[in-house]
C-alpha positions, 0 to 999 in steps of 0.5 A, a space after each residue: 546497498 545494492 540487491 542482487 538481481 535475483 532478489 529484485 526479480 523476487 521482489 518484482 513478482 511477489 509483492 502486492 502493495 496497498 497504498 492508502 492516502 486521501 491525496 490523489 497526488 500522493 497515491 499516484 506518486 507512491 504507486 508509480 515509485 512502487 510500480 517502478 520497483 516491480 510491485 503490484 500496487 492497488 490504492 484506497 482513498 480512505 480508511 474505510 476502503 482500506 479496511 475493506 480491501 485489506 482482505 485481498 492478501 497484500 504483503 504491505 499496506 502503506 497507510 496515511 495516518 491523517 485522513 477524513 472519516 476513519 484515519 490510518 491509525 484506526 484503520 490499521 487497528 481494525 485491519 489487525 483485529 
């Protein structure tokens, strides 16, 4: 399904995304793909950083579930609390 150009323009200007992963390579690949779609992307290297940054008003958070320290599931619980 192809989105109309007007929808893509809205996506490019309004979506702020946080990518959380302990793998630097994974963060880079996901961030590059999202930036290519026009998203504004920020990254976090672990769950604790994600919890801290979640207050910055992201529309979407892509969270790795298995990370050292605070894992993605626990970080997600804390963000939603």
